[in-house]
C-alpha positions in Angstrom: 9.0 -18.0 25.2 10.6 -17.6 21.8 14.0 -16.0 21.3 12.4 -13.1 19.5 10.1 -12.4 22.4 13.0 -12.6 24.8 15.0 -10.1 22.7 12.0 -7.8 22.5 11.8 -7.9 26.3 15.4 -7.0 26.6 15.0 -3.9 24.4 14.5 -0.5 26.1 10.8 0.2 26.4 9.1 3.4 25.3 6.3 5.1 27.1 3.8 3.0 25.1 5.2 -0.3 26.3 7.0 -1.2 23.0 10.6 -1.8 22.4 12.3 1.4 21.1 14.5 -0.4 18.7 14.0 -3.7 16.9 17.0 -5.5 15.5 17.6 -5.4 11.7 17.6 -9.3 11.7 14.2 -9.5 13.5 12.8 -6.9 11.1 14.0 -8.8 8.1 12.7 -12.1 9.5 9.2 -10.6 9.7 9.3 -9.6 6.1 10.6 -13.0 4.8 7.1 -14.3 5.0 5.6 -11.4 3.2 5.9 -12.0 -0.6 6.7 -9.2 -3.0 6.7 -8.7 -6.7 10.1 -8.4 -8.3 11.2 -5.4 -10.4 14.3 -4.1 -12.0 14.9 -0.4 -12.0 17.3 1.2 -14.6 18.7 4.7 -15.1 21.5 6.5 -16.8 22.7 10.0 -16.1 25.3 10.0 -18.8 28.0 7.8 -17.3 26.5 4.5 -18.4 23.5 2.5 -17.5 22.9 1.2 -14.0 20.2 -1.2 -12.7 19.1 -3.0 -9.6 16.6 -5.6 -8.6 13.9 -4.4 -6.2 11.0 -5.9 -4.3 9.9 -2.6 -2.8 7.9 -1.2 -5.8 4.4 -0.2 -4.9 1.7 1.9 -6.5 0.5 4.8 -4.4 -1.8 6.8 -6.7 -3.7 6.4 -9.9 -4.3 10.1 -10.5 -1.6 11.1 -11.0 0.0 7.7 -11.5 2.7 7.4 -8.8 4.8 4.6 -7.6 7.5 4.4 -4.8 10.4 2.2 -4.3 13.3 2.2 -1.9 17.1 2.2 -2.6 19.6 0.6 -0.3 22.6 2.8 0.5 24.7 -0.3 0.0 23.7 -0.6 -3.7 26.3 0.6 -6.3 23.4 1.8 -8.4 21.9 4.1 -5.7 24.0 7.2 -6.4 23.1 7.2 -10.1 19.4 6.5 -9.5 19.2 9.3 -6.9 20.7 11.8 -9.4 18.6 10.7 -12.4 15.6 12.7 -13.6 13.9 9.6 -15.0 14.0 5.9 -14.4 12.4 2.8 -16.0 10.7 0.3 -13.6 10.4 -3.2 -15.1 7.9 -5.6 -13.6 9.2 -9.1 -14.0 7.6 -12.4 -14.9 8.7 -15.8 -13.8 10.3 -16.4 -17.1 12.6 -13.4 -16.5 14.3 -14.8 -13.4 17.6 -14.4 -15.2 17.1 -10.7 -15.3 16.2 -10.6 -11.6 19.4 -12.5 -10.7 21.6 -10.5 -13.0 20.5 -7.1 -11.6 20.7 -8.5 -8.0 24.3 -9.6 -8.4 26.9 -7.2 -7.2 30.4 -6.7 -8.6 29.4 -7.5 -12.3 28.7 -5.5 -15.4 24.9 -5.9 -15.3 24.6 -4.6 -18.9 27.4 -6.7 -20.4 24.9 -8.8 -22.4 23.7 -6.3 -25.0 20.9 -8.7 -26.0 19.0 -8.1 -22.8 18.7 -4.4 -23.0 18.2 -1.4 -25.3 17.5 2.3 -25.0 14.2 4.0 -25.2 13.9 6.9 -27.7 14.2 9.2 -24.7 17.6 7.6 -23.8 16.8 5.5 -20.7 18.1 1.9 -20.6 15.3 -0.7 -20.6 14.7 -4.4 -20.7 12.4 -5.2 -23.7 11.6 -8.8 -22.4 10.1 -7.6 -19.1 6.4 -8.3 -18.5 5.7 -4.6 -18.3 7.8 -1.5 -17.9 7.0 2.0 -16.8 9.1 5.1 -17.6 8.7 7.8 -15.0 10.1 11.1 -13.6 11.4 11.2 -10.1 9.3 13.7 -8.2 10.5 13.2 -4.7 13.1 11.5 -2.5 13.3 10.9 1.2 16.1 9.5 3.3 14.7 6.8 5.5 17.2 4.9 7.7 19.8 3.2 5.6 17.6 3.6 2.4 16.1 6.3 0.2 12.5 6.2 -0.7 11.9 7.4 -4.3 8.6 8.6 -5.6 8.1 8.4 -9.4 5.3 9.9 -11.6 4.7 7.4 -14.4 4.8 9.0 -17.9 4.7 5.9 -20.1 3.9 2.2 -19.8 4.4 -0.9 -22.0 2.0 -3.8 -21.1 1.8 -7.5 -21.9 0.3 -8.0 -25.3 1.8 -4.8 -26.7 5.0 -6.5 -27.7 3.4 -9.9 -28.7 3.4 -11.2 -25.1 0.3 -12.9 -23.8 -1.1 -12.8 -20.3 -0.3 -16.5 -20.0 3.4 -15.7 -20.6 3.4 -12.9 -18.1 3.0 -14.7 -14.7 4.6 -12.5 -12.1 7.9 -13.3 -10.4 7.6 -13.2 -6.6 10.2 -13.1 -3.9 9.3 -14.9 -0.7 11.5 -16.2 2.1 14.8 -15.7 0.2 13.5 -17.7 -2.8 12.0 -16.9 -6.2 8.4 -18.0 -6.9 5.8 -17.9 -9.7 2.1 -17.2 -9.3 -0.4 -19.2 -11.5 -4.1 -20.0 -11.6 -3.5 -22.8 -9.1 -2.2 -20.4 -6.5 -5.5 -18.6 -6.3 -7.1 -19.1 -2.9 -10.2 -16.9 -3.3 -11.1 -14.9 -6.4 -13.3 -12.5 -4.5 -12.0 -9.2 -3.1 -14.7 -8.9 -0.5 
């Protein structure tokens, strides 16, 4: 029997026969083999720009266009993002791994290099070199464990090709098993959705 199975058996059991509480380490281990796209979220409430790298961005609705992401309570950017009216969500390509690492590093000025960022006409900090960015208004927040889930209605997008980038240059950056990866044509297993 695996160590994970043994730990699960040692947990208190609910009326449904499942362990009432899974350890954080076991939960993280389960998600290590589930790849996720990499994004950087930026905001500014007037005290200076903040940003963080996230792998939790998902689309939830096309009409109206809504996305959600989660914020760790441990992130220094979380208080500002939670107070912001708007945010910019940047979807990163493999050639933007430097941005992902920069905004994932704690204890540094993530905006020290003025060449990597600018401000939109509406005032939000953004990363012009990202594959695509979406500016949106925060419409809901929910505390969930040691995180906050944030819902954002998208107001504006910038897509590959609109700033001279091609689809070839915009291969997504993916985080899987604690490492960065790139998707390409050779990573396609089956082109059919069903």
